[in-house]
C-alpha positions in Angstrom: -12.4 20.7 -5.2 -11.7 20.2 -1.5 -8.4 20.1 0.3 -8.9 16.4 1.2 -9.8 13.8 -1.3 -10.9 11.4 1.4 -11.7 12.1 5.1 -12.8 9.8 7.8 -13.5 10.3 11.5 -14.7 7.6 13.9 -15.1 5.3 11.0 -16.5 1.9 12.0 -17.5 -1.2 10.0 -19.1 -4.2 11.7 -20.1 -7.6 10.3 -22.6 -8.9 12.8 -20.7 -8.9 16.1 -17.3 -8.7 14.5 -15.7 -5.2 14.2 -13.5 -5.0 11.1 -12.7 -1.3 11.4 -12.9 0.3 14.8 -13.3 4.0 14.9 -10.4 5.1 12.7 -9.6 8.7 11.5 -7.5 9.8 8.5 -7.4 12.3 5.8 -6.0 11.9 2.2 -4.9 15.1 0.6 -5.6 15.9 -3.0 -2.7 14.8 -5.3 -0.9 12.5 -2.8 -0.4 8.8 -2.6 -1.8 7.6 0.8 -1.1 4.0 1.9 -2.7 1.5 4.2 -0.4 -1.1 5.6 -1.2 -3.9 8.0 -1.4 -7.7 8.4 -4.2 -9.8 6.9 -7.4 -9.0 8.8 -6.2 -5.5 9.8 -9.1 -3.8 8.1 -7.3 -2.3 5.1 -9.5 -3.8 2.4 -12.6 -3.2 4.4 -11.7 0.5 4.6 -11.0 0.5 0.8 -14.5 -1.0 0.2 -16.1 1.7 2.2 -14.2 4.4 0.3 -15.2 2.7 -3.0 -18.9 2.6 -2.0 -18.9 -1.2 -2.1 -19.6 -1.7 1.6 -21.8 0.6 3.7 -20.4 2.5 6.7 -21.7 1.2 10.0 -20.8 4.3 12.1 -18.8 7.5 11.9 -18.1 10.0 9.1 -16.6 9.3 5.7 -16.3 11.8 2.9 -15.0 11.1 -0.6 -14.4 14.2 -2.7 -16.5 16.0 -0.1 -19.4 13.6 -0.6 -21.1 11.1 1.7 -21.1 7.5 0.4 -24.4 6.9 2.2 -26.2 9.4 -0.1 -23.9 10.1 -3.0 -22.5 6.8 -4.0 -23.2 7.2 -7.7 -21.4 10.6 -7.9 -18.5 9.2 -5.9 -18.1 6.2 -8.2 -18.0 8.5 -11.2 -14.8 10.1 -9.8 -13.1 6.8 -8.8 -10.9 4.4 -10.6 -10.7 1.1 -8.7 -8.1 -1.7 -8.9 -9.4 -4.7 -6.9 -7.2 -7.4 -5.3 -8.4 -10.0 -7.8 -8.3 -9.6 -11.5 -12.0 -9.4 -12.7 -11.6 -9.1 -16.4 -14.2 -10.6 -18.8 -12.5 -13.8 -20.2 -15.1 -13.8 -23.0 -13.9 -10.5 -24.4 -10.6 -9.5 -26.0 -8.4 -6.9 -24.3 -9.7 -3.8 -26.0 -13.3 -4.8 -25.7 -12.9 -5.1 -21.9 -11.9 -1.5 -21.9 -14.7 -0.4 -24.2 -17.3 -2.0 -22.0 -15.8 -0.3 -19.0 -15.9 3.1 -20.8 -19.7 2.6 -21.4 -20.3 2.5 -17.7 -19.1 6.1 -17.6 -21.1 7.3 -20.6 -18.0 8.1 -22.7 -18.6 8.8 -26.4 -17.1 6.4 -28.8 -14.3 8.8 -30.0 -13.4 9.9 -26.4 -13.4 6.3 -25.2 -11.2 5.2 -28.1 -8.7 7.9 -27.4 -8.5 7.1 -23.7 -8.2 3.4 -24.3 -5.4 4.0 -26.8 -3.6 6.0 -24.1 -4.1 3.5 -21.4 -2.9 0.6 -23.5 0.2 2.5 -24.5 0.9 3.6 -21.0 1.0 0.0 -19.8 2.7 -1.4 -22.9 -0.3 -3.4 -24.0 -1.0 -1.9 -27.4 0.2 -5.0 -29.2 -2.2 -7.1 -27.1 -5.3 -5.1 -27.9 -7.0 -7.9 -29.8 -5.6 -10.7 -27.6 -7.8 -13.0 -25.5 -7.6 -12.5 -21.8 -6.7 -16.1 -21.3 -3.6 -15.6 -23.5 -2.1 -12.9 -21.3 0.5 -13.5 -18.6 -0.4 -12.7 -15.0 1.6 -9.5 -15.2 -0.2 -8.4 -18.3 -3.6 -9.0 -16.8 -2.7 -7.0 -13.7 -1.4 -4.1 -15.9 -4.7 -4.3 -17.9 -6.8 -4.0 -14.7 -4.9 -0.9 -13.8 -5.1 0.5 -17.4 -8.9 -0.1 -17.3 -9.2 2.0 -14.1 -7.7 5.0 -15.9 -10.2 5.1 -18.9 -12.6 7.3 -17.0 -9.7 9.7 -16.0 -10.5 9.3 -12.3 -9.9 12.0 -9.8 -9.1 9.3 -7.1 -7.4 6.0 -8.0 -8.1 3.2 -5.4 -5.5 0.4 -5.6 -6.0 -2.7 -3.4 -2.7 -4.6 -3.5 -2.1 -3.7 -7.2 1.2 -5.6 -7.7 0.6 -8.8 -5.8 1.9 -11.7 -7.8 4.0 -9.7 -10.2 7.6 -10.3 -10.8 10.1 -7.6 -9.8 10.4 -6.2 -13.4 6.6 -5.9 -13.7 6.3 -4.3 -10.2 8.8 -1.7 -11.0 7.1 -0.9 -14.3 3.8 -0.4 -12.5 5.5 1.8 -9.9 6.9 4.0 -12.7 3.5 4.4 -14.2 1.9 5.2 -10.8 4.5 7.9 -10.1 3.7 9.4 -13.5 0.0 9.4 -12.7 0.7 11.1 -9.4 2.8 13.8 -11.1 -0.3 14.4 -13.2 -2.3 15.2 -10.1 -4.1 11.9 -9.6 -4.8 11.1 -5.9 -4.0 7.5 -5.0 -5.2 5.4 -2.1 -3.1 2.2 -1.9 -3.0 -1.0 0.1 0.0 -3.2 -0.2 2.0 -6.0 1.6 5.2 -4.8 -0.1 7.0 -2.5 2.3 9.4 -1.3 -0.5 6.3 -0.4 -2.6 4.9 1.7 0.2 8.2 3.4 0.7 8.6 4.1 -3.0 5.1 5.4 -3.7 3.5 6.8 -0.5 3.7 10.4 0.6 2.0 9.3 3.8 0.7 6.1 5.2 -1.0 4.5 8.2 -0.3 1.1 9.7 -3.4 -0.7 10.8 -3.8 -3.7 13.2 -7.0 -5.3 14.3 -9.2 -2.6 12.9 -7.3 0.4 14.4 -4.6 2.7 13.2 -1.3 2.3 15.1 0.7 5.1 13.5 0.6 7.6 10.6 3.2 9.6 8.8 5.7 9.9 6.0 7.6 6.6 5.4 11.0 8.1 6.2 9.7 9.9 9.3 8.1 6.6 10.5 11.4 4.7 10.0 13.3 7.4 11.9 10.8 7.4 14.8 10.2 3.7 15.2 13.4 1.9 13.9 16.1 4.5 13.7 18.4 5.2 10.7 20.5 2.0 11.3 19.6 -1.4 12.7 22.2 -3.9 14.0 21.5 -7.6 13.3 23.3 -10.1 15.4 23.3 -13.8 14.4 25.3 -15.2 17.3 25.0 -17.7 20.0 23.5 -16.4 23.3 26.7 -16.6 25.2 28.5 -14.7 22.4 26.0 -12.0 22.1 25.5 -11.4 25.8 28.6 -9.2 26.3 27.7 -7.0 23.4 24.2 -6.5 24.5 25.2 -5.7 28.1 27.3 -2.8 26.7 24.1 -1.4 25.2 22.0 -1.7 28.3 22.8 1.7 29.7 22.3 3.7 26.4 19.1 5.7 26.4 16.8 5.0 23.5 18.3 1.6 22.6 15.8 -1.3 22.1 16.8 -4.9 21.7 14.5 -7.5 20.1 15.5 -11.2 20.2 13.8 -13.4 17.6 14.9 -17.0 17.8 18.5 -17.0 16.4 18.5 -13.3 15.5 18.8 -10.2 17.6 17.8 -6.7 16.3 19.3 -3.7 18.0 17.5 -0.4 17.3 18.7 3.1 18.2 22.3 2.3 19.2 23.8 4.9 16.8 27.6 4.9 16.5 27.9 2.2 19.1 26.2 -0.3 16.8 28.7 0.6 14.0 31.6 0.0 16.4 30.2 -3.4 17.4 29.7 -4.5 13.8 33.3 -3.5 12.9 34.6 -5.3 16.0 32.9 -8.6 15.1 34.1 -8.2 11.6 31.8 -10.8 10.1 28.7 -9.5 8.2 27.2 -12.9 8.5 27.2 -12.6 12.3 26.9 -8.8 12.9 25.4 -6.8 10.1 24.6 -3.1 10.2 22.0 -1.9 7.8 19.7 1.0 7.2 16.3 0.9 9.1 13.4 0.3 6.8 9.6 0.2 6.7 9.5 -3.5 7.4 11.2 -2.9 10.7 8.5 -0.4 11.6 5.7 -2.7 10.5 7.1 -5.7 12.5 7.8 -3.7 15.6 4.3 -2.3 15.7 2.3 -5.3 14.6 4.5 -8.2 15.9 6.3 -11.0 14.2 3.8 -13.8 14.8 1.5 -15.1 12.1 -2.1 -13.9 12.3 -5.2 -15.8 11.1 
């Protein structure tokens, strides 16, 4: 056992002349949930593929459970449970048989595999669907089954690439509950997600990536305090109405104003922002709310759409 489940230093991945991951460094501690956030094309999934030994490292150092993916890919894979972005279940096999085939890849005995499959199905409330065809499952059930499958080998490190994309809120919260349970059992989790609330709920620490680099790293609550502040004032007012309010904030140290079409975001104004919201008196025009991880994400990566 090492202190870090995953370590990277100067990690680079190139596809021809395109650099998908550009010299990043991070360390995932044993037993924590570590997140990768970023827009499409930021390099998150590419990093996950290198950790999962699905894509070779171009340059730099990567260690998974203390092992080098270049030379110890088989041993690393034996310690991993991987939940890919896309459901890759075998449509020709029923639910339980999908898990049995997966268990064979890890050389589990029939009795041990059966026990672990029973536990995984029960954990994700799929026991009654054990003999169902994959095509008869809902999208949420398929996603839960993919996660359940990854647990059959009792992995030391669980790699989750956008595990709840496409799930309804109830299913997402159900998956979050199970993931918190797994973390309490000592399973290390490496997570990519586009859901900011998911990252805030699950991650002990995270990085935000953009164009192959890491922009910031830390605990979600610390990142919110650092980059957005505890409270954010939103103004939905005409320019001539908002100008007097904004001029009052101009001399306050640490205040940042971001104008986005018909909305204005005011960060770091503290008690003054609260006074303004009360003065306007209309939450539809001046709304004070807690800062959140989405504020951090958008402030660092921008609000424009990226190809």
